[in-house]
N, C-alpha and C positions, 0 to 999 in steps of 0.2 A: 666593703668594694675593695676597700686599698689595699689590702693584703695580696701580695704578689705581683703587683700592677707598678708598671715605669714612670714615672715621673719624671719629664723633663721642665727641670725652674729656670725660669727667663730670669735672670735681674738688671735692672734698667737703672741709672746711673740716679740717686736721691738720695736722701736724709736718710730715709725710709729703709736702706740696701742692711743695715744690719738687720732688721727683726727679720731679715731673710734666713739668716743662722740658726733664727731659732724654729724655723718653718720648715727645714730641711730638716733639725730634730725631730718633729713631731710627724712629720711623714713616716718620717724609718719609724719611727715607735710604731706607726699605725702597721708597718707593713708592706710597705712601699719599696723600690727602688728608686735613688733618686741620682739623675745629673746636670750638674747645673751648671748654665751659657747664663756668660756674664754678655755685658754690652764695654765699651772703652771706659766708657767714664763709671762704671759701675766701680770698674778695678780702682777709681779714684776716694772711694767709700771703703771699701769692702775688698782685702785680700786674697786672690783667686787659693792660695792657699789652707786659710781658712777655709771655705767652701768645701775644697775637697778633702782636707781634714775629716767632718762632718758629713759629706755626705760617701767618704773611703772610698770617693772615683773620680779620675781627674774631670777637672774644670777646663772647660771651653770658649774660650774666646778668638780664637785667631783663625777667621774664617776660610786661611788658606795650610792650615792645617800645616805650618810648617818643622812644628817639632817633631812628627812623624818622622820613621825611620825608611819607610820605602815610599818610589814616586807615585805607584798604586793607591797607596792613601793618600793624597793631595788631594784638596778640592771637594770630596765626598764624605765629611764629616756631617755635613746637614742633613744628607740623606739618609745617611747611617743611623744620628738622634734623630731621625722624624719620621722614621722605621720602627724604629726599638721603643718610642713613647706611646702608649697607652692613653695619657694627658700632658698636652702644655701651660705646663701654668705660669705665667708673669705677673709676678709681684714680688718687687713693686714696678706697674706700668707709667713710664712715663707720658704725661701728655706728647713728646715728642717719638717716642713707639707707637702710640695709639695712631697718630698722625700718618706716620709711614705705612702700618698696614689697614689703614685704609683706604688708601692708593698703590698700594702695593709695590712700595717703595721698599726694597731687598739692599742694602746697605752694607750689613752685617751679617754676623753666625747669624744672629737669634732670628733676624725678620728674615734669612732668608730658610731660617730650620718653621719658620710659622708659614711661609708659602705653600711649602713641601708637605707639611704633615698632613694628615687626613683625620687624626685623632681628634678627640674636642679639642676647644682651645677656649682658657680663663685666662682672662686679664682682671687684676685689683690694681685699677688707675690712681694713680696716688701722686701729687700735687699741690703746692700751695692755693689755697680757695678763690681766687681772683681765677688761677687759670683751670681750675675747672670748673668755677662755672662761666667762661668764656661761652659765648655763644659757637664758636668753632669746636670749642672740645666736646661740647656738647651733643655739636653734629655727628662730630665724626667716632662717637663714640656709639651715637644712635644708629648708624650705618654698619658699625658691626655688630651691634646688635641686631637688627637686621639680616644680616648675613648667617646669623647664628651662634656668634661670638658670644658666650657667657663671661659678663660683666659685675663681677661683684661691689656692689654699691659701696663707697668709698664712707666715712663716718667724720661726726663734724668734733671740732676741738680745735686747742691750741697749734698751730705748728711754727717750726723752729724760725718761721721769719717774725711771730709775733701775733700774726694774723692768725682770727678765730673763723672757722667756716667747713665744710662740707673738703673730703680731702684726702684726710690720715690713712694709714692704712689701718684695716678691721685689725681685730683681736688676730690671735696665731690661728687661737682655737674655730674660731667661724669660718676661718680662710678654709680649713681643714677640710671641715662640716659643708662647705660648698664644691668643695673637689669631688668628698664621698657622694655627695648627692648628683651630682652631675654624671660619676660614672657608674650609678647603680641607673640611671636613667639614660642612658648610652648604648645598652651595651650592644655589640657588635651583633647579634641575632640576624640579621642579612646582610654579611657581610658576603655572600654566595650569590646573592639576589641581587637579578635588576631589573629597577623600576621604572618606567616611562608616565608617568606625570602630566594632567594635561589644567590652564588655571588661566582663570581672566575672563571677558569675554570678546566677543566678535562683534568686530565693525561691518557695517554691509553698506555697499556707499550707496546713497541716492546718484551722490556730485560729489565732484572734486571738494570738497568744501563737505558739507553733508552726509549725515549714514544712521543708519539703524541700530542701535548698540542697545545693552543694560546697564544694569547700577555695580555690578561685579566686578569686587577690588581686589579679586586672585587671593588676599589672602589666603583661602584655606587649603587653595590648592599648593602653594608657598611653604605653607607650614606641613602639608603632605611631605612635599620636593627635600623640606629642610630635615625633618624629622626622620625618614627616611637615608638620607645620608648622614644623619649622625650615625645611625645603628647599621651602618656601613654600608649599604647597597648602593650600586653603581649607579645613579639617576637621571636620566634626559626628562626638561621640563620643557612642556612645550607649555607656550603661553601666550594670548593676545594681549592688545594693550593695555600694560596697566603701568604703574610705576615706584615698584619694585625692588630691590635687593634680590639679586641672584644669591641664595644659600649655596656657604661653603663645600665644594665638591659635587657641583651643580653643574652638568651641563645643559644649557638654554638655547631654545629654538624660539624664536620673535615670529610670528604670524599676526594675520591680521584678520583675515577673513576665514567665515564656516568652514570653503574650500582648503584653503592654504592650511588650516589647522589638519584639516582629514586629510591629504597630501602628507607633511609632516608626520600625524600619525600612524598612518599606514604604513610609512617608508620605515620608521621606526619600532613600530610592536611585535614584528616574527621574531623579533630577536632579543626579545626580554620575557621576565619571566611574571611579571604584575603590570596590569595597566591603570589605574584610577583615570577617571571622566572626572575632573571635579570642574574642568570650565564651563562656564552657561553659555553655549555657543546657542546662537538666531535661530532661531525656528523659522525665518523666514527671511528673505533678499527684495533686493528691487529686481524686476527681470531686466529691466535697460538702463541699468544707470549709466546719468548723461556722462559727455567727456567734457562738458565744460559748465561752470558753474548754472544754474537754473535763476534765470532773474525772480522777482518776486511779482515782477510789471506780467510775465505768459502768464503764470497763473497756471503753472504747470505742475505744481505740487498739492496742487488741493483733490489730485487723486495720481495716487503709486500702484502699479501692477505689482504684486508680492509673487512669488513661486518657497517653498520651500526646498529651506538647506536641504543638504545631504546627511543624514541621521548616523555620524558616527558611531556611537555606541553599537547601533543595530550591526552596521560592515562588519563591528570588530567581532563580536560576538555570532556573526553567522560562520566567519572563517579558525575560530579562536579553536587553540590545538588544548587539550587533553594535561598540558602540566601548565596554561598560562591562567594565573587569577586574572581574572577584568572587574574591576568595582567599578561601578555608575551614580551616579549624584541624579537627587529629584526634589526638585523644587514646588513643592505642592503650597495650595490657598485651601482647598477642601478634600472632601472625599482621599488624603492623605492617606493612608494607609492600601487602601484597595486601587488607588491610584503606584503607589509604586510597588504592590506585590506583582501588579498587571504590567510591569515595567520591567521588574525579573524577568519575568517568565518569557517577556518577546522579544528584549536583549539578548535573550543566552547570556545573561550576566552572572554570576556569583556573588554578586553582593551589591544590596539598593543601601545606599546611603543618605535618609527621607532632611531634607532640611523642610522646615515653614516659617513661613513670612508671619504664622500666626503668637510664635515665641517670642515672648522679650526676648532681647539678648540673644537674639540667631537671622543669621541670613547678611544680605548685603553687607559689605563697609565694616561690620562686629567684629568687634576684639576675640568677642567669644563666638560660643556656636552650640544650639541644643539640637543634636541629630539622632534619628532612630534606625539602626542596624538593620536589615532585613536579610537572609542569606537563603541558599536556594534548601535547605534541608528544611524550611519554613517557622527558623526562629527567629524569632521578633524583639530586640534590644533596645530598649532608650536608656540615654543616657542624659548624666542633666548637663546645666550651663554650665561653660572651663572656657578658659582660653583653645585657641584654635590647635597651638601645638599641642597642646593636652587631647584634645577629638582625634591629630590625629594619629597622636602614638596609640590612643585607642584602638583606632580605627586597623592600622598596623600589627597593633596586639592579633586583632580577631584575622587578618589576613594570615599573619604569620603560623596560623591555630587550623588557617584549611590544608595548608602547602604540603 
């Protein structure tokens, strides 16, 4: 997958910066074109001339591009490099740079490119063991992973400081293989496709304090949004109340109730190519939410009159254009396949993804999922248990085949 690909290699300050010289050589040997971007700190360890010679391209350090001869080129280098790259690899990635990326700080050329690039972002965090194991560093890397950044695990060993532990840059061939795998998984077959994904639960208020909800974590929907964005789609994510980081290059719309989700989806759906309804929308809502907290002494919570919430998937199916692919989810505990087939027909969907609470490692809050995919042509396909991001890509593979 590296042959003919454009790789922007970011090099940050650290003793491991010299190893990036070998990384440039191996990436080029695999057929990639490489352009190097260095932080100012990185230039203290390796000369830009070294990287320029190895990459056969000018090395970029200055955000303002002062060396260019025309004023129209000043200040646009970050956009040019961001658009040129098929992948942005930062190796070594210092703790400082990882922290900047976590909080969206863009005070040098490399971090500005990272914010502007729509391509996959790969980090190889490299630092002393104590810095790597620090809670703040671990939290920053966890946030970046949740957003869809690929993080190459560092290896253990002796550091320049004499400390022994994790934080060393992996062997060059390991990094090259990791990059090749990422490019293999993030082919841009959805680049011209717009996708709307719903995720999470909805909360239907009983009063300002209490609500009717469910245990949906939103992880499946967020995985779908992340996978679609990684494959080049323009993605809008309408989500109920969850505590998850927004995937890179995904536009997020937060809602709380089923009615709010319906309003947001109906607004967005007419302009998209694919709609994936992965949210666990509440089926019922209190008919008359109390304006103030209901006191325990009143006994009013003994009976709450419920009404049906609006059926979002059905309303989308009734208005669906021929060019739109509509995917629904079904969570069942009995008569699973029959119920899913019935939903497929009743909602005028193109695909139903069946979840079962009877499957180990599936359903709410799990990091993995086991699903059965049913399509309008009568096909039924059960997928094995796997991480939700892999399930998301499998669903998108089948959506792509239908279009």
